[in-house]
C-alpha positions as CSV (number, residue, x, y, z in Angstrom):
1,M,-16.5,9.5,-4.0
2,K,-14.5,10.0,-1.0
3,S,-11.4,7.8,-0.5
4,L,-9.2,7.3,2.6
5,V,-5.6,5.7,1.9
6,T,-4.1,4.3,5.4
7,G,0.0,4.3,5.1
8,A,-0.1,6.9,2.3
9,D,3.4,8.0,3.3
10,G,4.7,4.8,1.7
11,F,6.0,3.7,-1.3
12,V,2.7,2.3,-2.7
13,G,0.6,4.8,-1.0
14,E,2.1,7.8,-2.6
15,H,1.7,6.3,-5.9
16,L,-2.1,5.7,-5.1
17,L,-2.5,9.1,-4.2
18,T,-1.2,10.5,-7.3
19,A,-3.7,8.2,-9.2
20,L,-6.9,9.1,-6.9
21,L,-5.8,12.6,-7.3
22,E,-6.0,12.7,-11.2
23,S,-9.6,11.1,-10.7
24,E,-12.7,13.3,-9.4
25,G,-13.5,12.7,-5.7
26,E,-12.2,13.6,-2.3
27,V,-8.7,12.2,-1.1
28,A,-7.8,11.8,2.6
29,A,-4.9,9.8,4.1
30,S,-3.5,8.7,7.2
31,A,0.1,8.5,8.3
32,L,1.9,7.5,11.6
33,T,3.4,10.9,11.7
34,L,2.7,14.3,9.8
35,P,3.9,15.8,8.2
36,P,5.3,12.8,6.3
37,T,9.1,12.5,6.9
38,R,9.6,11.9,3.2
39,S,7.4,12.4,0.0
40,T,7.7,12.4,-3.5
41,L,4.3,14.4,-4.0
42,S,4.4,17.7,-5.0
43,P,3.5,20.6,-2.5
44,S,0.2,20.9,-4.7
45,Q,-0.4,17.3,-4.4
46,M,0.4,17.3,-0.6
47,A,-1.9,20.5,-0.3
48,A,-5.1,18.5,-2.2
49,V,-4.9,15.6,0.3
50,D,-7.1,15.9,3.5
51,W,-4.3,14.6,6.1
52,K,-4.8,12.8,9.3
53,A,-2.3,11.5,11.9
54,A,-3.2,7.7,12.9
55,D,-1.5,4.9,13.9
56,V,-3.2,1.5,12.7
57,R,-2.2,0.0,16.3
58,D,-4.7,2.6,17.9
59,H,-8.3,1.7,17.5
60,D,-9.6,5.1,18.9
61,A,-7.3,7.1,16.4
62,L,-8.6,5.0,13.5
63,F,-12.1,5.6,14.7
64,R,-11.7,9.5,15.0
65,V,-10.3,9.5,11.4
66,L,-13.2,7.3,10.0
67,A,-15.9,9.4,11.9
68,A,-14.5,12.7,10.6
69,V,-13.8,11.4,6.9
70,R,-16.4,8.7,6.5
71,P,-15.1,7.2,3.3
72,D,-16.8,5.3,0.3
73,R,-13.5,3.3,0.0
74,I,-10.5,2.6,2.2
75,Y,-7.3,1.6,0.8
76,H,-5.5,-0.2,3.7
77,L,-1.9,-0.3,2.9
78,A,-0.4,0.5,6.4
79,G,2.0,-2.0,7.6
80,F,5.1,-3.6,7.3
81,S,6.2,-4.3,3.4
82,S,9.5,-5.8,3.9
83,G,10.5,-9.1,4.6
84,A,13.8,-8.2,6.1
85,L,12.3,-5.9,8.6
86,A,9.3,-8.4,9.7
87,R,12.1,-11.1,10.2
88,D,13.9,-8.7,12.3
89,Q,10.6,-7.4,14.3
90,A,8.5,-10.3,14.1
91,E,6.0,-9.1,17.0
92,G,5.8,-5.7,15.7
93,A,4.8,-7.2,12.0
94,M,2.0,-9.1,13.3
95,R,0.5,-6.3,15.5
96,V,0.8,-3.8,12.6
97,N,-0.3,-5.9,9.8
98,A,-3.0,-8.3,11.1
99,G,-3.7,-6.2,14.7
100,G,-4.1,-3.1,12.5
101,T,-6.3,-4.7,10.1
102,V,-8.5,-6.0,13.2
103,N,-8.6,-2.2,14.4
104,L,-9.6,-1.1,11.2
105,C,-12.4,-3.5,10.9
106,E,-13.5,-2.8,14.5
107,A,-13.5,1.3,13.9
108,V,-15.4,0.6,10.7
109,L,-18.4,-1.4,13.1
110,S,-17.8,1.3,15.5
111,V,-18.4,4.2,13.2
112,R,-21.4,2.4,11.8
113,E,-23.1,2.5,15.1
114,E,-23.5,6.2,14.9
115,F,-23.9,6.4,11.2
116,P,-25.7,3.1,10.2
117,E,-25.5,4.0,6.6
118,F,-21.5,4.1,6.7
119,D,-20.5,1.0,4.7
120,P,-17.2,1.4,3.1
121,L,-15.3,-0.9,0.9
122,I,-11.9,-1.9,2.3
123,L,-9.2,-2.8,0.2
124,V,-6.6,-4.6,2.0
125,M,-3.0,-4.8,0.8
126,G,-2.3,-8.4,0.9
127,S,0.7,-10.3,-0.5
128,G,1.8,-13.2,-2.9
129,D,4.4,-14.0,0.0
130,S,1.1,-15.4,2.1
131,Y,1.2,-18.4,-0.4
132,G,4.4,-19.7,1.0
133,D,4.9,-23.4,-0.3
134,A,1.1,-23.8,-1.3
135,G,1.7,-24.4,-4.9
136,E,3.4,-26.9,-7.0
137,P,6.9,-26.1,-7.7
138,G,7.1,-23.4,-10.6
139,R,3.4,-23.2,-11.3
140,P,1.5,-19.8,-11.2
141,L,0.1,-19.3,-7.8
142,G,-3.8,-19.0,-8.1
143,E,-6.2,-17.4,-5.5
144,E,-7.9,-21.0,-4.8
145,L,-4.5,-22.2,-3.0
146,M,-4.4,-22.5,0.7
147,L,-2.1,-19.8,2.3
148,R,0.9,-21.8,3.5
149,P,3.6,-19.0,4.6
150,V,7.1,-19.7,4.9
151,T,8.3,-16.6,6.5
152,V,7.4,-13.9,9.2
153,Y,6.7,-11.4,6.8
154,G,4.2,-14.1,4.7
155,L,2.6,-15.2,7.8
156,S,1.9,-11.5,9.1
157,K,-0.1,-10.9,5.8
158,A,-1.4,-14.3,5.8
159,C,-3.2,-13.3,9.3
160,Q,-4.1,-9.9,7.9
161,E,-5.9,-11.6,5.3
162,L,-7.6,-14.0,7.4
163,A,-8.7,-11.0,9.8
164,A,-10.1,-9.3,6.5
165,H,-12.1,-12.4,5.5
166,T,-13.4,-12.9,9.1
167,Y,-14.9,-9.6,9.2
168,R,-16.1,-10.0,5.7
169,R,-18.0,-13.0,6.5
170,A,-19.1,-12.4,10.2
171,Y,-19.8,-8.9,10.4
172,D,-20.7,-7.7,6.9
173,V,-17.5,-5.4,6.7
174,H,-16.6,-5.3,2.8
175,T,-13.2,-5.9,2.1
176,V,-11.5,-7.2,-0.6
177,V,-7.9,-8.4,-0.4
178,L,-5.4,-7.8,-3.2
179,R,-2.4,-10.1,-3.0
180,G,0.4,-7.7,-4.5
181,F,3.7,-9.7,-5.6
182,N,6.9,-7.9,-6.3
183,L,5.8,-4.3,-6.9
184,V,8.7,-2.1,-7.9
185,G,9.1,1.5,-9.2
186,P,10.3,5.0,-8.4
187,G,10.4,5.9,-4.5
188,Q,10.8,2.5,-3.3
189,Q,13.0,2.4,-0.1
190,P,16.6,0.8,-0.5
191,H,15.8,-2.4,1.5
192,F,14.1,-3.7,-1.2
193,V,16.1,-5.8,-3.9
194,V,15.7,-3.2,-6.8
195,P,16.4,0.1,-5.1
196,D,19.0,-1.7,-3.1
197,F,21.2,-2.7,-6.3
198,C,20.4,0.5,-8.2
199,R,21.7,2.8,-5.3
200,R,24.8,0.4,-4.6
201,V,25.6,0.5,-8.5
202,A,25.1,4.2,-8.8
203,E,27.6,4.7,-5.9
204,I,30.3,2.5,-7.7
205,A,29.3,4.5,-11.2
206,A,29.9,7.7,-9.2
207,G,33.5,6.5,-7.7
208,E,32.1,6.4,-4.2
209,R,32.6,2.7,-3.5
210,P,34.8,0.0,-5.0
211,P,33.7,-1.8,-8.1
212,R,32.8,-4.9,-6.0
213,L,28.9,-5.9,-5.3
214,E,28.0,-8.4,-2.4
215,V,24.8,-10.1,-3.1
216,G,22.5,-13.0,-2.2
217,N,21.0,-15.6,-4.4
218,L,20.8,-14.2,-7.9
219,E,18.8,-17.2,-9.6
220,V,15.7,-16.7,-7.5
221,E,12.9,-15.7,-9.8
222,R,10.2,-13.3,-8.8
223,D,7.0,-11.9,-10.4
224,F,7.4,-7.9,-10.7
225,T,4.9,-5.5,-11.5
226,D,5.3,-1.8,-11.9
227,V,3.7,-0.3,-9.0
228,R,2.1,2.2,-11.0
229,D,0.2,-0.8,-13.2
230,G,-0.4,-2.2,-9.4
231,V,-2.4,0.8,-8.3
232,R,-4.4,0.8,-11.6
233,A,-5.6,-2.6,-10.7
234,F,-6.6,-1.4,-7.4
235,L,-9.1,1.2,-8.8
236,L,-10.2,-1.2,-11.1
237,V,-11.3,-3.6,-8.3
238,T,-13.3,-1.0,-6.9
239,E,-15.3,-0.5,-9.7
240,L,-16.6,-4.1,-9.7
241,E,-20.2,-4.3,-8.5
242,R,-19.5,-7.6,-6.6
243,P,-15.8,-8.1,-6.1
244,Q,-14.6,-11.3,-4.8
245,A,-12.6,-11.9,-1.5
246,A,-9.1,-11.8,-2.9
247,Y,-7.4,-11.0,-6.3
248,N,-3.8,-11.5,-7.6
249,V,-2.0,-8.3,-8.7
250,C,0.7,-9.9,-10.8
251,S,2.1,-10.3,-14.2
252,G,1.9,-14.1,-14.5
253,R,5.7,-14.5,-15.5
254,S,8.7,-14.5,-13.3
255,I,12.1,-12.7,-13.8
256,S,15.4,-14.0,-12.2
257,V,17.1,-11.3,-9.9
258,R,20.3,-11.8,-11.9
259,R,18.4,-10.4,-14.7
260,I,17.4,-7.3,-12.8
261,L,20.9,-6.9,-11.6
262,D,22.1,-6.9,-15.7
263,W,19.6,-4.2,-16.7
264,I,21.0,-2.0,-13.9
265,L,24.6,-2.5,-14.6
266,D,23.9,-2.2,-18.1
267,E,22.2,1.4,-17.6
268,A,25.0,2.6,-15.3
269,N,27.5,1.1,-18.1
270,V,30.0,-0.3,-15.3
271,S,31.9,-3.1,-14.7
272,V,31.7,-4.6,-11.2
273,E,32.9,-7.8,-9.2
274,V,29.7,-9.9,-8.2
275,V,30.3,-11.5,-4.8
276,V,27.7,-13.9,-3.6
277,D,27.5,-13.2,0.2
278,E,25.9,-16.3,2.2
279,S,24.4,-14.1,5.0
280,R,21.9,-12.6,2.3
281,I,20.6,-15.8,1.2
282,R,17.2,-16.9,2.8
283,E,17.2,-20.7,2.5
284,E,13.4,-20.9,3.6
285,E,12.2,-18.9,0.5
286,P,10.9,-20.5,-2.8
287,G,13.7,-20.5,-5.9
288,R,10.8,-19.3,-8.1
289,V,7.5,-17.5,-7.5
290,V,4.9,-16.4,-10.3
291,G,1.5,-15.4,-9.5
292,D,-1.7,-16.4,-11.9
293,P,-3.4,-13.2,-12.9
294,T,-6.5,-14.7,-14.5
295,R,-9.0,-13.7,-12.1
296,I,-8.5,-9.8,-12.3
297,R,-7.7,-10.1,-15.9
298,Q,-11.3,-11.7,-16.7
299,E,-13.1,-9.5,-14.5
300,T,-11.5,-6.0,-14.8
301,D,-9.4,-6.4,-18.4
302,W,-6.5,-5.1,-16.2
303,A,-3.0,-6.2,-17.5
304,P,0.5,-4.7,-16.9
305,Q,1.2,-1.7,-19.3
306,R,4.8,-1.3,-18.3
307,S,8.0,-3.1,-19.1
308,I,9.7,-4.1,-16.0
309,E,13.0,-3.7,-17.6
310,D,12.2,0.0,-18.4
311,T,11.0,0.2,-14.7
312,V,14.1,-1.1,-13.3
313,R,16.2,1.4,-15.5
314,E,14.1,4.4,-14.5
315,V,14.7,3.4,-10.8
316,Y,18.4,3.4,-11.4
317,R,18.2,6.9,-13.2
318,T,16.7,8.2,-10.0
319,F,19.7,7.2,-8.0
320,A,22.0,8.3,-10.6
321,I,20.8,11.7,-10.5
């Protein structure tokens, strides 16, 4: 079995590479620039991966990678993963998330013209943000709901997903979308809420900044899952004989951002002044988001194994070192 991971130098990509390297099979990976500018992989892990430089905005580059590797499975993770960055760079987010997925599917069709037997399964990294305000307030979001994004990031991921479904139905490209909710864990960039809090609290604990923490709305609730549990879900879906079009990857329960911060402060053993910064509050975002994991649990027996409290404390310790 040969796998290709796009966006392999990102947070989820590196955890996925680690899991793939532990299983039998060949592993190839693409990134925008090589060597990756940062990596949590060991030198031996880096050496075990067949690295390819490719920009998902470049159809020809993707064609060259696919023709050279001809993977059985493609884990398409390349794209904007941050709501804040997508809001600041709306056009870029659309070009990368939606346009990159179109380019990948077109590249698969181009390679298929030369190698008719080429028929990879493509797992597209979607997002729970694509649901937007589709569900009833407070109720778990299930895959049967219409996508109604309320943010630029959610829009870009919904368009990405629509592209994947279109190529699945119209051109027999075997795509499946994994709607990840809030994946957290070691190695996540500081512009996400958990590592952002961890970094700033660690700096306070070290005496590098005053004991004052400016925050947004701490009462919002989100569905958090450890990234390593998320990666395990990805691998289980690839084993399904007839996967459905989309699966939620979520815990089925919500946790407030305030509780996340409490765990971090407890781990750091510091007292801080918490101040609400109105500029950090996003009025368009729902107060509570929780996904319904019934489909993936029924079809793969997957369920999160790691405690989010333990994960948050682990992330803090990576900043406190």
